[in-house]
N, CA, C and O atoms as a GROMACS GRO file, in nm:
protein
  516
    1MET      N    1   1.968   0.764   0.171
    1MET     CA    2   1.825   0.780   0.197
    1MET      C    3   1.743   0.711   0.088
    1MET      O    4   1.638   0.654   0.115
    2ASN      N    5   1.793   0.717  -0.036
    2ASN     CA    6   1.722   0.654  -0.146
    2ASN      C    7   1.711   0.503  -0.124
    2ASN      O    8   1.607   0.444  -0.153
    3LYS      N    9   1.818   0.441  -0.073
    3LYS     CA   10   1.814   0.297  -0.047
    3LYS      C   11   1.713   0.263   0.062
    3LYS      O   12   1.642   0.163   0.053
    4LEU      N   13   1.708   0.346   0.165
    4LEU     CA   14   1.610   0.325   0.272
    4LEU      C   15   1.468   0.335   0.217
    4LEU      O   16   1.382   0.252   0.248
    5LEU      N   17   1.443   0.437   0.134
    5LEU     CA   18   1.310   0.453   0.076
    5LEU      C   19   1.273   0.333  -0.012
    5LEU      O   20   1.161   0.285  -0.007
    6TRP      N   21   1.369   0.286  -0.091
    6TRP     CA   22   1.342   0.171  -0.175
    6TRP      C   23   1.313   0.047  -0.091
    6TRP      O   24   1.224  -0.031  -0.124
    7ALA      N   25   1.388   0.030   0.017
    7ALA     CA   26   1.364  -0.084   0.106
    7ALA      C   27   1.223  -0.076   0.165
    7ALA      O   28   1.150  -0.176   0.170
    8LEU      N   29   1.185   0.042   0.211
    8LEU     CA   30   1.050   0.060   0.266
    8LEU      C   31   0.943   0.038   0.160
    8LEU      O   32   0.841  -0.026   0.187
    9GLN      N   33   0.965   0.089   0.040
    9GLN     CA   34   0.868   0.072  -0.067
    9GLN      C   35   0.849  -0.077  -0.098
    9GLN      O   36   0.736  -0.123  -0.116
   10VAL      N   37   0.957  -0.151  -0.106
   10VAL     CA   38   0.948  -0.294  -0.137
   10VAL      C   39   0.880  -0.369  -0.024
   10VAL      O   40   0.794  -0.453  -0.048
   11LEU      N   41   0.917  -0.339   0.100
   11LEU     CA   42   0.853  -0.406   0.214
   11LEU      C   43   0.704  -0.375   0.221
   11LEU      O   44   0.622  -0.464   0.243
   12LEU      N   45   0.669  -0.248   0.203
   12LEU     CA   46   0.527  -0.211   0.202
   12LEU      C   47   0.454  -0.279   0.085
   12LEU      O   48   0.343  -0.329   0.102
   13ALA      N   49   0.518  -0.281  -0.030
   13ALA     CA   50   0.455  -0.344  -0.147
   13ALA      C   51   0.431  -0.493  -0.121
   13ALA      O   52   0.324  -0.545  -0.155
   14LEU      N   53   0.529  -0.561  -0.062
   14LEU     CA   54   0.511  -0.704  -0.032
   14LEU      C   55   0.397  -0.725   0.068
   14LEU      O   56   0.314  -0.814   0.050
   15ALA      N   57   0.394  -0.644   0.173
   15ALA     CA   58   0.290  -0.658   0.275
   15ALA      C   59   0.152  -0.632   0.217
   15ALA      O   60   0.058  -0.708   0.241
   16PHE      N   61   0.139  -0.525   0.140
   16PHE     CA   62   0.007  -0.490   0.088
   16PHE      C   63  -0.034  -0.581  -0.027
   16PHE      O   64  -0.153  -0.607  -0.045
   17PHE      N   65   0.061  -0.628  -0.106
   17PHE     CA   66   0.026  -0.723  -0.211
   17PHE      C   67  -0.026  -0.853  -0.148
   17PHE      O   68  -0.126  -0.908  -0.193
   18ALA      N   69   0.044  -0.901  -0.046
   18ALA     CA   70   0.002  -1.025   0.020
   18ALA      C   71  -0.135  -1.010   0.085
   18ALA      O   72  -0.221  -1.096   0.070
   19HIS      N   73  -0.155  -0.899   0.156
   19HIS     CA   74  -0.284  -0.878   0.221
   19HIS      C   75  -0.395  -0.855   0.118
   19HIS      O   76  -0.505  -0.907   0.133
   20GLY      N   77  -0.364  -0.779   0.014
   20GLY     CA   78  -0.464  -0.756  -0.091
   20GLY      C   79  -0.503  -0.885  -0.160
   20GLY      O   80  -0.620  -0.908  -0.188
   21TRP      N   81  -0.404  -0.969  -0.189
   21TRP     CA   82  -0.431  -1.097  -0.254
   21TRP      C   83  -0.519  -1.183  -0.164
   21TRP      O   84  -0.612  -1.249  -0.210
   22LEU      N   85  -0.489  -1.180  -0.033
   22LEU     CA   86  -0.570  -1.256   0.063
   22LEU      C   87  -0.714  -1.203   0.067
   22LEU      O   88  -0.807  -1.281   0.085
   23MET      N   89  -0.732  -1.074   0.050
   23MET     CA   90  -0.867  -1.017   0.052
   23MET      C   91  -0.944  -1.051  -0.077
   23MET      O   92  -1.065  -1.073  -0.073
   24VAL      N   93  -0.874  -1.055  -0.188
   24VAL     CA   94  -0.940  -1.086  -0.315
   24VAL      C   95  -0.968  -1.236  -0.328
   24VAL      O   96  -1.074  -1.277  -0.373
   25PHE      N   97  -0.871  -1.316  -0.286
   25PHE     CA   98  -0.883  -1.461  -0.296
   25PHE      C   99  -0.860  -1.526  -0.159
   25PHE      O  100  -0.758  -1.592  -0.138
   26PRO      N  101  -0.954  -1.507  -0.066
   26PRO     CA  102  -0.933  -1.563   0.068
   26PRO      C  103  -0.948  -1.715   0.067
   26PRO      O  104  -1.022  -1.771  -0.014
   27PRO      N  105  -0.878  -1.782   0.158
   27PRO     CA  106  -0.899  -1.927   0.171
   27PRO      C  107  -1.042  -1.955   0.217
   27PRO      O  108  -1.105  -1.873   0.284
   28ALA      N  109  -1.091  -2.071   0.180
   28ALA     CA  110  -1.229  -2.107   0.213
   28ALA      C  111  -1.256  -2.100   0.363
   28ALA      O  112  -1.368  -2.071   0.405
   29SER      N  113  -1.155  -2.127   0.443
   29SER     CA  114  -1.175  -2.126   0.589
   29SER      C  115  -1.195  -1.985   0.645
   29SER      O  116  -1.249  -1.970   0.755
   30LEU      N  117  -1.153  -1.881   0.572
   30LEU     CA  118  -1.164  -1.744   0.620
   30LEU      C  119  -1.274  -1.662   0.553
   30LEU      O  120  -1.312  -1.557   0.604
   31ILE      N  121  -1.324  -1.708   0.442
   31ILE     CA  122  -1.413  -1.624   0.361
   31ILE      C  123  -1.540  -1.584   0.437
   31ILE      O  124  -1.583  -1.469   0.427
   32ASP      N  125  -1.600  -1.675   0.510
   32ASP     CA  126  -1.722  -1.640   0.584
   32ASP      C  127  -1.693  -1.540   0.696
   32ASP      O  128  -1.772  -1.448   0.719
   33GLN      N  129  -1.582  -1.558   0.765
   33GLN     CA  130  -1.545  -1.468   0.874
   33GLN      C  131  -1.518  -1.327   0.820
   33GLN      O  132  -1.565  -1.229   0.879
   34ILE      N  133  -1.445  -1.316   0.710
   34ILE     CA  134  -1.414  -1.184   0.653
   34ILE      C  135  -1.541  -1.119   0.599
   34ILE      O  136  -1.565  -1.001   0.624
   35ASN      N  137  -1.620  -1.194   0.527
   35ASN     CA  138  -1.743  -1.138   0.468
   35ASN      C  139  -1.842  -1.094   0.575
   35ASN      O  140  -1.916  -0.998   0.554
   36ALA      N  141  -1.846  -1.162   0.689
   36ALA     CA  142  -1.936  -1.124   0.797
   36ALA      C  143  -1.893  -0.992   0.860
   36ALA      O  144  -1.975  -0.918   0.913
   37THR      N  145  -1.764  -0.963   0.854
   37THR     CA  146  -1.711  -0.842   0.915
   37THR      C  147  -1.724  -0.721   0.824
   37THR      O  148  -1.770  -0.615   0.869
   38ILE      N  149  -1.684  -0.734   0.698
   38ILE     CA  150  -1.684  -0.617   0.610
   38ILE      C  151  -1.765  -0.634   0.483
   38ILE      O  152  -1.783  -0.536   0.409
   39GLY      N  153  -1.814  -0.749   0.454
   39GLY     CA  154  -1.894  -0.770   0.334
   39GLY      C  155  -1.807  -0.804   0.215
   39GLY      O  156  -1.694  -0.756   0.205
   40PRO      N  157  -1.859  -0.886   0.123
   40PRO     CA  158  -1.778  -0.933   0.012
   40PRO      C  159  -1.734  -0.824  -0.087
   40PRO      O  160  -1.621  -0.826  -0.133
   41ARG      N  161  -1.822  -0.731  -0.119
   41ARG     CA  162  -1.785  -0.626  -0.215
   41ARG      C  163  -1.676  -0.535  -0.160
   41ARG      O  164  -1.581  -0.500  -0.231
   42PHE      N  165  -1.690  -0.496  -0.035
   42PHE     CA  166  -1.590  -0.408   0.027
   42PHE      C  167  -1.458  -0.483   0.045
   42PHE      O  168  -1.351  -0.423   0.031
   43ARG      N  169  -1.465  -0.612   0.076
   43ARG     CA  170  -1.345  -0.694   0.088
   43ARG      C  171  -1.267  -0.696  -0.044
   43ARG      O  172  -1.146  -0.676  -0.045
   44VAL      N  173  -1.337  -0.719  -0.152
   44VAL     CA  174  -1.272  -0.723  -0.283
   44VAL      C  175  -1.218  -0.584  -0.320
   44VAL      O  176  -1.108  -0.572  -0.374
   45PHE      N  177  -1.295  -0.479  -0.291
   45PHE     CA  178  -1.250  -0.342  -0.319
   45PHE      C  179  -1.119  -0.313  -0.247
   45PHE      O  180  -1.024  -0.262  -0.307
   46ILE      N  181  -1.113  -0.344  -0.118
   46ILE     CA  182  -0.991  -0.320  -0.040
   46ILE      C  183  -0.876  -0.403  -0.097
   46ILE      O  184  -0.765  -0.352  -0.111
   47GLY      N  185  -0.902  -0.528  -0.128
   47GLY     CA  186  -0.798  -0.614  -0.182
   47GLY      C  187  -0.741  -0.562  -0.313
   47GLY      O  188  -0.619  -0.558  -0.331
   48VAL      N  189  -0.827  -0.524  -0.404
   48VAL     CA  190  -0.782  -0.471  -0.533
   48VAL      C  191  -0.705  -0.340  -0.513
   48VAL      O  192  -0.602  -0.319  -0.577
   49ALA      N  193  -0.754  -0.254  -0.426
   49ALA     CA  194  -0.685  -0.128  -0.398
   49ALA      C  195  -0.546  -0.152  -0.341
   49ALA      O  196  -0.451  -0.083  -0.378
   50GLU      N  197  -0.532  -0.249  -0.253
   50GLU     CA  198  -0.401  -0.278  -0.195
   50GLU      C  199  -0.305  -0.338  -0.297
   50GLU      O  200  -0.186  -0.306  -0.296
   51VAL      N  201  -0.355  -0.425  -0.384
   51VAL     CA  202  -0.269  -0.483  -0.487
   51VAL      C  203  -0.223  -0.374  -0.584
   51VAL      O  204  -0.106  -0.370  -0.621
   52ILE      N  205  -0.314  -0.287  -0.625
   52ILE     CA  206  -0.277  -0.177  -0.716
   52ILE      C  207  -0.177  -0.083  -0.648
   52ILE      O  208  -0.082  -0.037  -0.712
   53ALA      N  209  -0.199  -0.054  -0.521
   53ALA     CA  210  -0.106   0.033  -0.448
   53ALA      C  211   0.032  -0.032  -0.438
   53ALA      O  212   0.134   0.037  -0.449
   54ALA      N  213   0.037  -0.162  -0.415
   54ALA     CA  214   0.165  -0.233  -0.409
   54ALA      C  215   0.240  -0.219  -0.540
   54ALA      O  216   0.362  -0.199  -0.542
   55ILE      N  217   0.169  -0.231  -0.649
   55ILE     CA  218   0.231  -0.213  -0.781
   55ILE      C  219   0.276  -0.067  -0.797
   55ILE      O  220   0.384  -0.041  -0.849
   56GLY      N  221   0.194   0.027  -0.752
   56GLY     CA  222   0.225   0.168  -0.764
   56GLY      C  223   0.344   0.211  -0.678
   56GLY      O  224   0.409   0.311  -0.709
   57LEU      N  225   0.372   0.138  -0.572
   57LEU     CA  226   0.489   0.171  -0.489
   57LEU      C  227   0.620   0.134  -0.556
   57LEU      O  228   0.723   0.195  -0.528
   58THR      N  229   0.617   0.036  -0.645
   58THR     CA  230   0.743  -0.015  -0.700
   58THR      C  231   0.760   0.007  -0.851
   58THR      O  232   0.867   0.050  -0.895
   59MET      N  233   0.659  -0.022  -0.928
   59MET     CA  234   0.676  -0.023  -1.074
   59MET      C  235   0.713   0.112  -1.136
   59MET      O  236   0.794   0.115  -1.228
   60PRO      N  237   0.658   0.225  -1.090
   60PRO     CA  238   0.700   0.351  -1.150
   60PRO      C  239   0.850   0.378  -1.133
   60PRO      O  240   0.914   0.429  -1.224
   61GLY      N  241   0.904   0.344  -1.018
   61GLY     CA  242   1.046   0.365  -0.996
   61GLY      C  243   1.132   0.268  -1.076
   61GLY      O  244   1.241   0.304  -1.121
   62ILE      N  245   1.083   0.147  -1.094
   62ILE     CA  246   1.158   0.047  -1.170
   62ILE      C  247   1.158   0.081  -1.318
   62ILE      O  248   1.261   0.073  -1.385
   63THR      N  249   1.042   0.121  -1.370
   63THR     CA  250   1.030   0.148  -1.513
   63THR      C  251   1.066   0.291  -1.550
   63THR      O  252   1.102   0.318  -1.665
   64GLY      N  253   1.055   0.383  -1.454
   64GLY     CA  254   1.078   0.524  -1.484
   64GLY      C  255   0.960   0.590  -1.553
   64GLY      O  256   0.970   0.702  -1.603
   65ILE      N  257   0.847   0.521  -1.556
   65ILE     CA  258   0.727   0.571  -1.621
   65ILE      C  259   0.627   0.615  -1.514
   65ILE      O  260   0.599   0.540  -1.421
   66ALA      N  261   0.573   0.735  -1.528
   66ALA     CA  262   0.472   0.789  -1.435
   66ALA      C  263   0.520   0.778  -1.290
   66ALA      O  264   0.449   0.726  -1.204
   67THR      N  265   0.638   0.827  -1.265
   67THR     CA  266   0.697   0.816  -1.131
   67THR      C  267   0.618   0.894  -1.026
   67THR      O  268   0.636   0.869  -0.906
   68TRP      N  269   0.533   0.985  -1.066
   68TRP     CA  270   0.448   1.059  -0.973
   68TRP      C  271   0.346   0.968  -0.908
   68TRP      O  272   0.283   1.008  -0.810
   69ASN      N  273   0.327   0.848  -0.958
   69ASN     CA  274   0.230   0.755  -0.899
   69ASN      C  275   0.275   0.698  -0.766
   69ASN      O  276   0.192   0.656  -0.685
   70THR      N  277   0.406   0.694  -0.740
   70THR     CA  278   0.455   0.634  -0.616
   70THR      C  279   0.405   0.708  -0.492
   70THR      O  280   0.351   0.643  -0.403
   71PRO      N  281   0.421   0.841  -0.482
   71PRO     CA  282   0.366   0.906  -0.363
   71PRO      C  283   0.213   0.900  -0.357
   71PRO      O  284   0.156   0.900  -0.247
   72LEU      N  285   0.147   0.895  -0.471
   72LEU     CA  286   0.001   0.881  -0.470
   72LEU      C  287  -0.041   0.744  -0.418
   72LEU      O  288  -0.140   0.733  -0.345
   73ALA      N  289   0.033   0.641  -0.456
   73ALA     CA  290   0.003   0.506  -0.406
   73ALA      C  291   0.021   0.502  -0.254
   73ALA      O  292  -0.062   0.445  -0.183
   74ALA      N  293   0.129   0.562  -0.206
   74ALA     CA  294   0.153   0.565  -0.061
   74ALA      C  295   0.045   0.646   0.010
   74ALA      O  296   0.001   0.608   0.118
   75ALA      N  297   0.002   0.756  -0.050
   75ALA     CA  298  -0.104   0.837   0.010
   75ALA      C  299  -0.236   0.760   0.014
   75ALA      O  300  -0.311   0.771   0.110
   76GLY      N  301  -0.264   0.684  -0.090
   76GLY     CA  302  -0.384   0.601  -0.090
   76GLY      C  303  -0.380   0.496   0.020
   76GLY      O  304  -0.481   0.467   0.084
   77LEU      N  305  -0.262   0.440   0.042
   77LEU     CA  306  -0.247   0.343   0.151
   77LEU      C  307  -0.264   0.410   0.287
   77LEU      O  308  -0.310   0.346   0.382
   78MET      N  309  -0.227   0.536   0.296
   78MET     CA  310  -0.248   0.609   0.422
   78MET      C  311  -0.397   0.612   0.456
   78MET      O  312  -0.435   0.591   0.572
   79ILE      N  313  -0.481   0.638   0.357
   79ILE     CA  314  -0.626   0.641   0.380
   79ILE      C  315  -0.675   0.504   0.427
   79ILE      O  316  -0.754   0.495   0.520
   80VAL      N  317  -0.627   0.400   0.362
   80VAL     CA  318  -0.667   0.264   0.399
   80VAL      C  319  -0.621   0.234   0.542
   80VAL      O  320  -0.696   0.173   0.619
   81MET      N  321  -0.501   0.275   0.577
   81MET     CA  322  -0.446   0.243   0.710
   81MET      C  323  -0.512   0.324   0.822
   81MET      O  324  -0.527   0.274   0.933
   82VAL      N  325  -0.550   0.448   0.794
   82VAL     CA  326  -0.625   0.524   0.894
   82VAL      C  327  -0.757   0.453   0.922
   82VAL      O  328  -0.797   0.436   1.037
   83SER      N  329  -0.823   0.412   0.817
   83SER     CA  330  -0.951   0.341   0.831
   83SER      C  331  -0.933   0.207   0.902
   83SER      O  332  -1.012   0.171   0.989
   84ALA      N  333  -0.829   0.135   0.866
   84ALA     CA  334  -0.804   0.004   0.928
   84ALA      C  335  -0.770   0.019   1.076
   84ALA      O  336  -0.814  -0.061   1.158
   85THR      N  337  -0.692   0.121   1.109
   85THR     CA  338  -0.657   0.144   1.249
   85THR      C  339  -0.782   0.175   1.330
   85THR      O  340  -0.801   0.120   1.439
   86TYR      N  341  -0.865   0.261   1.278
   86TYR     CA  342  -0.992   0.293   1.346
   86TYR      C  343  -1.078   0.168   1.362
   86TYR      O  344  -1.135   0.144   1.468
   87PHE      N  345  -1.087   0.089   1.256
   87PHE     CA  346  -1.167  -0.034   1.256
   87PHE      C  347  -1.120  -0.128   1.367
   87PHE      O  348  -1.202  -0.182   1.442
   88HIS      N  349  -0.989  -0.148   1.377
   88HIS     CA  350  -0.936  -0.240   1.477
   88HIS      C  351  -0.950  -0.186   1.618
   88HIS      O  352  -0.975  -0.263   1.711
   89ILE      N  353  -0.934  -0.056   1.637
   89ILE     CA  354  -0.953   0.003   1.769
   89ILE      C  355  -1.099  -0.014   1.813
   89ILE      O  356  -1.127  -0.049   1.928
   90ALA      N  357  -1.193   0.011   1.720
   90ALA     CA  358  -1.335  -0.001   1.752
   90ALA      C  359  -1.372  -0.144   1.791
   90ALA      O  360  -1.463  -0.165   1.870
   91ARG      N  361  -1.300  -0.241   1.736
   91ARG     CA  362  -1.327  -0.381   1.768
   91ARG      C  363  -1.246  -0.432   1.886
   91ARG      O  364  -1.259  -0.547   1.926
   92GLY      N  365  -1.161  -0.344   1.944
   92GLY     CA  366  -1.079  -0.384   2.057
   92GLY      C  367  -0.961  -0.470   2.022
   92GLY      O  368  -0.905  -0.538   2.108
   93GLU      N  369  -0.921  -0.469   1.896
   93GLU     CA  370  -0.809  -0.550   1.848
   93GLU      C  371  -0.682  -0.464   1.848
   93GLU      O  372  -0.638  -0.415   1.744
   94MET      N  373  -0.626  -0.446   1.966
   94MET     CA  374  -0.516  -0.350   1.981
   94MET      C  375  -0.389  -0.392   1.909
   94MET      O  376  -0.318  -0.306   1.856
   95SER      N  377  -0.357  -0.520   1.905
   95SER     CA  378  -0.234  -0.561   1.835
   95SER      C  379  -0.247  -0.534   1.685
   95SER      O  380  -0.150  -0.492   1.622
   96SER      N  381  -0.364  -0.557   1.629
   96SER     CA  382  -0.386  -0.526   1.487
   96SER      C  383  -0.384  -0.375   1.465
   96SER      O  384  -0.334  -0.328   1.362
   97ALA      N  385  -0.438  -0.298   1.560
   97ALA     CA  386  -0.438  -0.152   1.549
   97ALA      C  387  -0.294  -0.099   1.550
   97ALA      O  388  -0.262  -0.006   1.476
   98VAL      N  389  -0.209  -0.156   1.633
   98VAL     CA  390  -0.068  -0.114   1.638
   98VAL      C  391   0.000  -0.146   1.504
   98VAL      O  392   0.076  -0.064   1.452
   99THR      N  393  -0.027  -0.264   1.451
   99THR     CA  394   0.032  -0.302   1.322
   99THR      C  395  -0.011  -0.205   1.212
   99THR      O  396   0.072  -0.159   1.134
  100THR      N  397  -0.140  -0.175   1.205
  100THR     CA  398  -0.187  -0.083   1.101
  100THR      C  399  -0.135   0.058   1.123
  100THR      O  400  -0.110   0.131   1.027
  101ALA      N  401  -0.117   0.098   1.249
  101ALA     CA  402  -0.061   0.231   1.277
  101ALA      C  403   0.084   0.239   1.232
  101ALA      O  404   0.128   0.342   1.181
  102ILE      N  405   0.160   0.131   1.249
  102ILE     CA  406   0.299   0.128   1.202
  102ILE      C  407   0.302   0.135   1.050
  102ILE      O  408   0.382   0.209   0.993
  103LEU      N  409   0.216   0.058   0.985
  103LEU     CA  410   0.209   0.064   0.838
  103LEU      C  411   0.168   0.203   0.791
  103LEU      O  412   0.217   0.251   0.689
  104LEU      N  413   0.078   0.268   0.864
  104LEU     CA  414   0.038   0.405   0.834
  104LEU      C  415   0.159   0.499   0.842
  104LEU      O  416   0.180   0.582   0.753
  105ALA      N  417   0.238   0.486   0.947
  105ALA     CA  418   0.356   0.572   0.963
  105ALA      C  419   0.456   0.549   0.849
  105ALA      O  420   0.512   0.645   0.797
  106LEU      N  421   0.478   0.425   0.812
  106LEU     CA  422   0.573   0.395   0.703
  106LEU      C  423   0.521   0.448   0.569
  106LEU      O  424   0.597   0.505   0.491
  107ALA      N  425   0.392   0.429   0.543
  107ALA     CA  426   0.334   0.480   0.418
  107ALA      C  427   0.339   0.633   0.414
  107ALA      O  428   0.363   0.691   0.309
  108THR      N  429   0.316   0.697   0.528
  108THR     CA  430   0.324   0.843   0.536
  108THR      C  431   0.466   0.891   0.508
  108THR      O  432   0.485   0.989   0.435
  109PHE      N  433   0.563   0.824   0.566
  109PHE     CA  434   0.703   0.860   0.543
  109PHE      C  435   0.739   0.847   0.395
  109PHE      O  436   0.801   0.937   0.338
  110VAL      N  437   0.701   0.735   0.333
  110VAL     CA  438   0.731   0.715   0.191
  110VAL      C  439   0.660   0.819   0.106
  110VAL      O  440   0.720   0.875   0.014
  111ALA      N  441   0.533   0.846   0.135
  111ALA     CA  442   0.457   0.944   0.056
  111ALA      C  443   0.522   1.081   0.062
  111ALA      O  444   0.541   1.146  -0.041
  112TYR      N  445   0.557   1.126   0.182
  112TYR     CA  446   0.618   1.258   0.196
  112TYR      C  447   0.755   1.264   0.131
  112TYR      O  448   0.785   1.358   0.057
  113MET      N  449   0.838   1.165   0.157
  113MET     CA  450   0.974   1.167   0.104
  113MET      C  451   0.975   1.159  -0.049
  113MET      O  452   1.054   1.228  -0.114
  114ARG      N  453   0.888   1.077  -0.106
  114ARG     CA  454   0.885   1.065  -0.253
  114ARG      C  455   0.811   1.181  -0.319
  114ARG      O  456   0.824   1.202  -0.439
  115TRP      N  457   0.734   1.256  -0.242
  115TRP     CA  458   0.664   1.371  -0.299
  115TRP      C  459   0.750   1.496  -0.289
  115TRP      O  460   0.765   1.568  -0.388
  116LYS      N  461   0.806   1.524  -0.172
  116LYS     CA  462   0.874   1.651  -0.147
  116LYS      C  463   1.026   1.642  -0.142
  116LYS      O  464   1.094   1.728  -0.198
  117VAL      N  465   1.080   1.542  -0.077
  117VAL     CA  466   1.223   1.541  -0.046
  117VAL      C  467   1.306   1.473  -0.153
  117VAL      O  468   1.404   1.530  -0.202
  118LEU      N  469   1.270   1.352  -0.192
  118LEU     CA  470   1.350   1.273  -0.285
  118LEU      C  471   1.259   1.204  -0.387
  118LEU      O  472   1.246   1.082  -0.387
  119PRO      N  473   1.196   1.284  -0.474
  119PRO     CA  474   1.105   1.223  -0.572
  119PRO      C  475   1.180   1.135  -0.671
  119PRO      O  476   1.297   1.158  -0.702
  120LEU      N  477   1.110   1.035  -0.721
  120LEU     CA  478   1.168   0.950  -0.826
  120LEU      C  479   1.172   1.030  -0.955
  120LEU      O  480   1.080   1.106  -0.985
  121ARG      N  481   1.278   1.013  -1.028
  121ARG     CA  482   1.293   1.084  -1.156
  121ARG      C  483   1.252   0.993  -1.271
  121ARG      O  484   1.289   0.876  -1.274
  122PRO      N  485   1.177   1.047  -1.366
  122PRO     CA  486   1.142   0.965  -1.482
  122PRO      C  487   1.266   0.938  -1.567
  122PRO      O  488   1.357   1.020  -1.574
  123LYS      N  489   1.267   0.822  -1.629
  123LYS     CA  490   1.377   0.789  -1.719
  123LYS      C  491   1.354   0.861  -1.851
  123LYS      O  492   1.241   0.872  -1.899
  124ARG      N  493   1.462   0.908  -1.906
  124ARG     CA  494   1.452   0.980  -2.034
  124ARG      C  495   1.460   0.882  -2.148
  124ARG      O  496   1.530   0.781  -2.142
  125ALA      N  497   1.387   0.914  -2.253
  125ALA     CA  498   1.395   0.834  -2.375
  125ALA      C  499   1.530   0.859  -2.441
  125ALA      O  500   1.582   0.970  -2.435
  126PRO      N  501   1.586   0.758  -2.504
  126PRO     CA  502   1.714   0.779  -2.572
  126PRO      C  503   1.700   0.881  -2.686
  126PRO      O  504   1.601   0.883  -2.759
  127ALA      N  505   1.800   0.964  -2.697
  127ALA     CA  506   1.798   1.066  -2.802
  127ALA      C  507   1.822   1.001  -2.937
  127ALA      O  508   1.910   0.916  -2.952
  128ILE      N  509   1.743   1.041  -3.035
  128ILE     CA  510   1.756   0.989  -3.170
  128ILE      C  511   1.827   1.096  -3.252
  128ILE      O  512   1.781   1.210  -3.261
  129LEU      N  513   1.937   1.058  -3.312
  129LEU     CA  514   2.015   1.154  -3.391
  129LEU      C  515   1.976   1.158  -3.533
  129LEU      O  516   2.033   1.234  -3.611
   0.00000   0.00000   0.00000
């Protein structure tokens, strides 16, 4: 189960890092379209939040530092994905709504499993004699 969770965490981190990076630094051909839909400040906010969440899904487990951040990062992504799913449904973009709903389900699974069932353990500092 731990390997499955790690695989999901890495896949979610890659997806959200890529999307967050695209929101923070969109190509010139997309910037007007994105800004017309959600506005530049909100676009950057979402992008930064997704990049930070991607880091929060992986780095605490890799470093063993602040491992409680992993389920919080996944829970934060849940909020983003509920909002994104609603946004796409309201615009009639059903394929995008399905994608965001799947990401919501995966983030929910990771958040619950890393919070209650199989939390990451912090690494212990070496004992000094």
